[in-house]
C-alpha positions in Angstrom: 10.5 28.3 2.9 13.3 25.9 2.0 16.3 24.9 4.0 19.6 26.5 3.4 22.1 24.8 1.2 25.1 25.6 3.4 25.8 24.0 6.7 28.6 24.1 9.2 31.5 21.9 7.9 32.0 18.5 9.4 35.2 19.0 11.5 35.4 15.4 12.5 36.3 14.3 8.9 34.1 11.3 9.2 30.4 10.8 8.3 27.9 10.6 11.1 26.3 7.2 11.4 22.7 6.4 12.3 20.7 3.3 12.5 17.8 2.8 10.0 15.3 3.2 13.0 17.0 6.4 14.1 16.9 7.8 10.5 13.1 7.1 10.3 12.6 8.7 13.7 14.3 11.9 12.5 12.2 11.9 9.3 9.0 11.5 11.3 10.1 14.4 13.5 10.7 16.5 10.4 7.2 15.6 9.1 5.6 16.6 12.5 7.5 19.9 12.5 6.3 20.7 9.0 2.7 20.1 10.0 3.3 22.3 13.1 4.9 25.0 10.9 1.8 25.2 8.7 -0.5 25.6 11.7 1.8 28.3 13.2 1.9 30.1 9.9 -1.9 30.2 9.8 -1.9 31.5 13.4 0.6 34.3 12.5 -1.6 35.3 9.5 -4.7 35.4 11.7 -3.0 37.4 14.4 -1.5 39.8 11.8 -5.0 40.5 10.5 -6.1 41.7 13.9 -4.4 45.0 13.5 -1.5 46.6 15.3 1.3 44.1 15.5 3.5 46.0 17.9 1.0 45.4 20.8 -0.3 42.0 19.6 1.2 39.3 22.0 -0.4 36.5 20.0 1.3 37.6 16.8 4.7 38.1 18.6 4.5 34.6 20.3 3.4 32.9 17.1 6.2 34.5 15.1 8.7 33.5 17.8 7.4 29.9 17.9 7.5 29.7 14.1 11.1 30.8 14.0 12.0 28.1 16.6 10.3 25.4 14.5 12.1 26.6 11.3 15.5 26.5 13.1 14.8 23.0 14.3 13.6 22.0 10.8 16.8 23.5 9.2 19.0 21.7 11.7 17.3 18.3 11.2 17.2 18.7 7.4 21.0 19.4 7.3 21.6 16.4 9.7 19.7 14.1 7.4 21.8 15.2 4.5 25.1 14.3 6.2 24.2 11.2 8.2 25.0 7.8 6.8 22.6 5.0 7.4 24.5 2.0 8.8 23.9 -1.4 7.4 22.3 -3.9 9.7 25.0 -5.9 11.4 25.6 -9.5 10.2 23.6 -12.0 12.2 25.4 -14.2 14.7 29.0 -13.5 13.7 29.8 -13.1 17.4 31.3 -9.6 17.0 30.0 -6.3 18.4 29.1 -3.9 15.6 27.4 -0.5 15.3 23.6 -1.1 15.9 24.0 -4.2 18.0 22.7 -4.7 21.5 25.4 -5.9 23.9 24.7 -7.5 27.2 27.5 -7.1 29.8 28.0 -8.7 33.2 30.1 -6.6 35.6 32.4 -7.9 38.2 29.7 -7.7 40.8 27.2 -9.8 38.9 25.1 -7.0 37.6 23.8 -7.2 34.0 23.5 -4.2 31.6 22.2 -4.1 28.0 23.4 -1.4 25.7 22.7 -0.6 22.0 25.4 1.1 20.1 23.9 3.9 18.0 24.8 7.3 16.5 25.1 10.4 18.6 21.8 11.7 17.1 19.8 8.9 18.6 21.5 8.4 22.0 19.0 7.8 24.8 20.6 6.5 28.0 17.2 5.7 29.6 16.7 3.1 26.8 20.3 1.9 27.0 21.2 3.5 23.6 24.7 4.8 23.9 26.7 6.7 21.3 29.3 4.9 19.3 31.7 7.7 20.3 31.3 7.0 24.0 34.1 5.3 26.0 31.9 2.2 26.7 31.0 1.7 23.0 34.5 2.3 21.8 35.7 -0.4 24.2 33.0 -2.8 22.9 33.1 -2.4 19.1 35.0 -5.2 17.5 35.0 -7.4 20.6 33.5 -10.8 20.8 31.4 -12.9 23.0 33.1 -13.7 26.4 35.7 -11.0 25.9 36.5 -9.0 29.0 36.4 -5.2 28.7 37.7 -2.4 30.9 36.4 1.1 30.7 37.8 4.0 32.7 35.0 6.0 34.3 35.1 9.0 36.7 33.5 6.8 39.4 36.0 4.0 38.8 36.9 1.5 36.1 34.2 -0.8 34.8 35.3 -4.4 34.4 32.8 -6.4 32.5 32.4 -9.5 30.4 30.4 -9.6 27.1 27.7 -12.3 27.7 25.4 -11.5 24.8 25.5 -9.9 21.4 22.2 -9.4 19.6 21.3 -8.0 16.2 17.7 -7.6 17.3 16.5 -6.2 20.6 16.7 -8.9 23.3 13.5 -9.9 25.1 
């Protein structure tokens, strides 16, 4: 079963960006889902061979799970077609770019490290924030020692950029 050729139009009028690592992670997820899909298809065939499908819970569950996997595969396949892999930012130019790690020091002395990534790879627990987020928008294009201010629901964030890294800081 192939993916559909049509997809919902991109209403933002701009291509989605993703880091090379994020693109590889989605491709690996697609590979895992294809393997799971093959196993589920076999389970459906075995359950269908058992007889009356209307009262076969294993058949019903396997078909439902297979449909979920195929929906996820279709979604990820369409996303891979429209995502644009971002180039690795230039090393040591002192400017915040998509894909960079940025270390901030807030006005209370606390330090925070964020990586600016695409919306498909955002993971706040890892410090990966979407390039569309208010914090990332305030950081992109800024330079080392610049002060940034970001309006937040719990109050404005006042911080200074104390580090910009192309590779993950240790």
